[in-house]
N, C-alpha and C positions, 0 to 999 in steps of 0.2 A: 344530424347536422350536415349541411352541405359541404362537400369537400372541393376546394378550388382546384382547377386543372393546372393552373400556373401559379407560382409563388408571386407575392407582391414585389414591387420594385426594390432591388437591393437585397432580397431574401433568396435563400436556396432551400429547397425542401430537404428536411433532415432524413426522411425515409423515402425509399423508392415506392412507387405505386405498386399495387398488387399485380397489375398488368406487366410492369417493367420487370418484376422478379420472375413472373411466369415466363416471359420471353427470354430473359437471360438464362434461366434454368434450361429451357428448351434448346438453347444454342450451345450448351456444353457438349464437347466432343463425346460421342457415345463410346468410342474405343480408342486405344492407342493407334495412331496412324502407322502403317507399315513403312511409308516413306514420310519423312518430315515435311511439314507444310511451309517451312522457311520462317525466318525471323520476322520479315516484314509483314507477312500475312498474319502471324500470331500477334504482333503488336496491334494490328487493326482489330483482330478478334477480341483482344483484351479490352481495348478502348471502347469499341462499338457494341460488343455483346455482353461482356462480363461486368464492367464498371457500372453500367446503368442499373444493375441489380443489387449493388451493395449500398449500405447506408453511409451517411456523411458524419459518422460519430465523431471523428477527430477533426474534420474540417469545419463543422458547424458549431458556432457558439451556443446554439439552441438545443444541443443534445444534452439531456439531463438524466440519462439513465445510469449506466455504469460510470464510475469516476475515471473516464478515459483521458480527460484533459484534451490536449491537442498536440500539434507539432509546431513549435516556433520556426520561423524561417531559418534561423541559425542551425537549429537541430535538424531540419529537413536537409539542408545543404550538407551537413556533416554526415547524415545517414547515407546520402548518395556516395560520399567519399568512402564510407565504411564498406559499401558493396564494391566499389572500385578497387580498393586495396585488399579487401578480403583477408584480414588478419585472423589467425587463431591465437587469441590472447590467453595462453595457458602456461607458458614457461617464460620466466624472466631472462631474456637474452639481450642485455644492454648493448652488446657490440654488434648486434644484428638488426634490432628494431627497437623503437622507443614506445611500442604499444603498451607495454606494462607500465612504463613511466607515466604515460597519459592516463591510464586507469588510476594509478596511485594518486596523481595530481588532481584528477577530477573528484575523487572521493575526499581528498584533503579539502578541496574547495567546497564540497557539500558540508563537511564538518564546520568549516569556517562560517558558512552562510547561516547555519543553525546554532552557532555559538558553542561548539564543542571543540576543544583543543585537539587538533589532529594527532599529536604525539600521544595523547591519552587513549586513542582508539586505533591501535595498531592492526587489529584484525578487521580489515575493511575490504569489501568485495562487491562487485555488481553480480546480480543473479538474474534469473528470468522474470522474477516478480516477487511480490510479497509472500506468496505461498512457498516458494523456494527459500526465501529468506527466513521464514518461520521454521522450515525444516532445519536449516543451518542453526538457528538459534536454539531450538529444542534439542538437537543433537549435541551441541556444545553444553547446554545446561544439563542434559542427562549425564554426560561424562563428568562434568564438574561436581555435581552433587554426590555422585557415587565415589569419586576420588576423595572428596573431603570427608565423606562418611567413613571410608576405609581408614583414613588417617586417624579420625576420632576413635575408630574401633581398634586402633593399635595394630592394624594389619601390616605385616612386613612386606606384603606383596602389593604392587601397584594395581589398583582397580581401574581397568580401562575397557569400556564396552567396545571401543574401536579395535582393540587388540585381541581381547579374549571373549567377547560376546556378552550379551546382556545378563544371562544367567550367572556366569562366573563372576562378573563384576558385582552383581547384586549380592551374591553370596559372600564375597570378600568384604563388602560394605555393611553386611548385616541388615540389608533392607529387603522387604517383601515386594514393594512396588514403588512407583514414582507417581505423584499426583501433580496436576497442573491447576493451580488456583487462580481464578480469573473472574471477570464480569462480562456478560454478553459478548463473548468473543466472536471474531470473524470466523466463518466456516473453515477457512484455511488453517486455523489453529488445530482444529480437530483432525483435519486431513494430515497435517504435519505430525501430530501425535501418533496417528496410525502408521505413518511411514517409518518413524524412528523407533517403533517397537513399544511405545508406551500405551497405545490404544486410545480410541476416541472416548472410552468410558473414564479415562484418567483425567479428563477435563472437568473440573468441578466449579460450579458457579457459587461465588461468595459475595453476591451483591446485596444491597439493602433491599428489604421486602418491598418498599414503596418506590424505590428508584434503583432499578436493577443494574444500571450502568455504574453505580458508585460502590466502592468497596465497603463492606461491613467489616471494619477493622477488627473489632473484637472476635467476630466469627473467623476472620482470616487467621488471627493468632491462635484461636482454638484448634483450627485444622492443622496448623503447623506443629503444635505441641502435643496433640492428643495421642499420637501413636508414633513412638520412636522407631518403628520398623518401616515407616514410610518416608521417603525423601521427597522434596518439594521443589517445583519451579513455580514462581509467581509471574503471571503474564498480565500486563496492563494494556487495556484497549485504549489507545490514545486517539480519541475521536471514533466513537462507535459507528458502525457502518449504516445502521438504519436511521439514526437521528443526528449523527455528528456530534453527540455529547461526549465530554471527556470524563474519564473514570477517576481522575485524581487531581489534586492541586499540589503545590510545592510541599506543603506541610504533610500531606498524605504520603508523598514519595519519600520524605525523610523517615516517616514512621515505618513504611514498608521496607525501606533499606535496612533499618535497624533490626527489624524482625528477620529479614533474610540473613543478615550477618549472624544473628543469635542462633538461628536454626539451620544454618548451612544451606540455605536455598539460593537458587539462581534467579535473578530479577531480569525478566525479558519484557521489552516494550514493543508492542505492535503499533507502530506509528505510521502505517501506510497512508492513512488519511490525515493525521494531525501534525506530522513532523514540521511542515512548512510554517505552521502558526508561530514558530519561534522567530520568524523574521518580522513579525508585526511590531509596531511601535509601542512603547510603554506609555499608554494613555488610557483614560477611562473608557473610551469606546471599545477597546479590545481587552479590557482587564480580565474578564471572565475567561476568554480564550487563552490569554497569556498564562493565567493560573493553571489552565489545563495542560500546558506543556512545560510548566516549571518542574525542575527536579529530574528531567530526563537524563542529565549527566550522572545521576546516581545509579543508573541501570548497568547491568552486566552486558546486555546486548540490546540492539535496537533494529527493528525492521522498518524500511522505508520503501517508497515506490516512486521512482523518477518518472515513470510513464503516467503518473497522476498529475499532481500540481506543478511539477517541474516541466511538464509538457514536452517530453521527448517521445519518440516512437515506442510503441508497445514492445514488451520483452525487456524491461529494465527495472529490476528491483535493486534495493540497497540493503546491505547488511553491515552493521558496525558493532564492534565488541572491544571491550577493554582487555580481553584475555587471548592474546595471540597464541600462547602456548597450548591452550585447550584446542584452538582451531587447528593447529598443526597436528596435534595428537589424533584428532578425529578424522581429518581429511587428507593426511599425508598420503601421497601416491607412491608406494614402494615398488621395488622390483621391476622397474621399467628402464633398462639400461640406456635406451636411446633417448630418454628424457633427462638423464643425469648429465649435468654440465657444471663446470666450475663457475661459469658466469652467473649461475643462479645465486651465488653468494656475493656478487659484486655490489658495491654501493653505487649510489647515484650522486648527482650534484647536490642533493639535499642531505647527503650523508645518512639517508634512511636505507636500511636493508629492506629491499622489496622482495617479499616471498613470492614464489611462483604461484599464480592463482590456482593451479590444479592441486596445490598442497594446502589450500585453506578454504576450498569450496567444493561444490558437488561435481562440476563438469570438468572434463579434460578438453573437450572441444567447445570453444567459447567465441561467439561473435564479438567484434570490437565495439560493444555497446557503450563503452566509456566515451567515445569521441563525440556523439551528440550532446552528452551531458557537459563535457568540457566546453564545447562550442557555445551552448546556450547560456551557461553560467558566465562565461567570459563576455558574451555579447550583451547581456542585460544586467548582470551584477546583482548584488543584494537589493539595491534600491529598485531595480526593475522588477524583481520578483515580489518585493513588498507591494509595489504599485499594482501588479497583476492580482495579487491575493486580495488587496483592499477592494478592487472592483468586483471580484467574485463575491466577497462577503457583502458588499453594498447591494448587489443584485439579490442575493439570498434574503437579506433583511428587508429589502423593498417588497419582495414577493410575500414574505411573512406578514409585513404590515398591511398589505392589501387584503390578505386573507382575514386578518384580525378585524379590519374595518368593514368588510363585506357581510352580506347576510346569507350567503350560500355555502360557505365552507368553514371548517374548524381547524385551527392550527394545532398540531400535535408536537410533542406531548404537552400536557398542561403543566406549567411550572409553578403552580401555586404553592407546592411543597418545597420548592427550591429556595436558594439563598438570595435570589434577586427578584425585585418587584418588576423588572423590565424583561419580558420574555425574549426580546430581540438581543439582549446581551448574550444569550446562550446560542444564538444562531451563528454557525460557522459557515459551511458551504452546503449544508443539507437542510431542506425544508420538507417537513413531513406534515401531511394534512389529509382530511377526508371531507366528503360532502355531507351536509346536514341531512339531506334527503337520502335515506338508506337505499332506495331503488336506484337513484343516480349513482350512489357510491359503488354499486356492483358493476357498473359499466363505465365508470369515470375514466379509467386509464385508457380503455379502448377508444372512447369518444375523443379524448385529448390527442392521442397519437394518430387518430384518423385524419386530423387536420394536416399532418405531415409537416407542419411549421415548427414543431418541436417534438421532443421525445421524452417521456417520463417513465419511471419504473413503478410497477405495482408492488405493494408489500402488504404487511399486516401490522396492526397495532392493537394490542389487547384483544386479540382474537377476531378483529373485524378488518375488512379491506381498507387500505390506505394508499396514498400516492406519495411519491418521493421525488423531489427535485434534488439533483446533485450537480453543483455548479463548479466547473473546474477548467473551462477552456480559456486560453490566454487572450482570445479575441472578444471577451465579454464587453459589451457596451450597455451600461445600466439603463439609460433612457430608451434606447432602441429595443433591447431585449425585454424590458418590463412591459412595454407596449404590446409586444407579441404575446407574452404570457397572459396579460389581462384579456386580450382579445380571445384567446383560446379558452380561458376559464369562463368567460361570459358565454361564449358559444356552447360550451359543454353543458352549462347549467340551464340553457334556454330550452 
């Protein structure tokens, strides 16, 4: 296909050209200068030499690869302020800075936006992303299930992995291992399992044979009850990464919650993709999506990603939990005299005790990533984010409808076995498809991305190549962007 040298009027190429990346790479400084080149020269170097070689993933509404979202104007302004004031948000020092108050208030606003009472989710913290949030969630779940098992085992000693290590805690709890029961999990869940000592092999898929993203509830119960020497964490994929499909509905969540209570399991929800669906209106158009996020309030912990659909700069994950005591048990930062201060016990105007973030999360050194979240939520509010998400869903469903109506492509997955006769009801922000022509399918991603007018990800479905649109940028314009998508699809198939 012919690749235009210039974008159409009003467009910006999403990807740099091969020549632009080659030139930018060639202009990287080969060595550390003995004498500095000066700030002005380096500013020019970055703008003229480096920037032309990077993609416009966050700036373009037509980047449909990783779920990057974008950066709203309010968040961009706040992020510049973050660099200017350069806070280390690690210790609550209310008489010296309000940075921890801002983080606590921003997280409270996140809870309010998604319909979770902030007071019921006292362990809340910003992380570097969903991977770090999953690490926090599994670490807390690990300690919780062993502590509860030790109590049931009538152990007089407190079972704490954080204090005594995994082997000693498991011995006290009378457990041989911990399993993580889930369906088509994001890869970061297995990575988190390896980090917290449970191992990638501890992640067990309990999905339905014909719909792997949905829990096989009888199988889940069987795995929970069949071996009393195994402790369990149940992890729900709230909008699966490859398809955007949800693993549960409200009734499923109630059932899973009862099973977790019965067998002493921790219920973790990875909602990095799906969390914001809770802002959608209660109507028929979004009923399937709303069902997918119903019952999240029953979880013990929830992972989110503000640098996805909340559209703040990268490096901003969300962790929410109902168990602050477990968080402090796992992440308490002891024996650092210079970090001990009476002000960490102070209350704020909200009469909430704000724990120092270094005592409830992974990092001691933390960028002030809360400020862009606070700024963008305040600027656009619940209604603004609902409107953004509705546009993103509308574009995804318009693309899906175009694929269904055309002769060249197949919309995936096929929903004939689902509970809805309308496949568009299942479309959230992800559109998965492939070409009917197998030869075209092998090169489809490359052909589409060669246009540089948009960017899509290659993936697999049932062992064959597939293509994935992931729509998350705040600048989406359904009519404009659908026209670009159609043009590229037609050109790719010609």
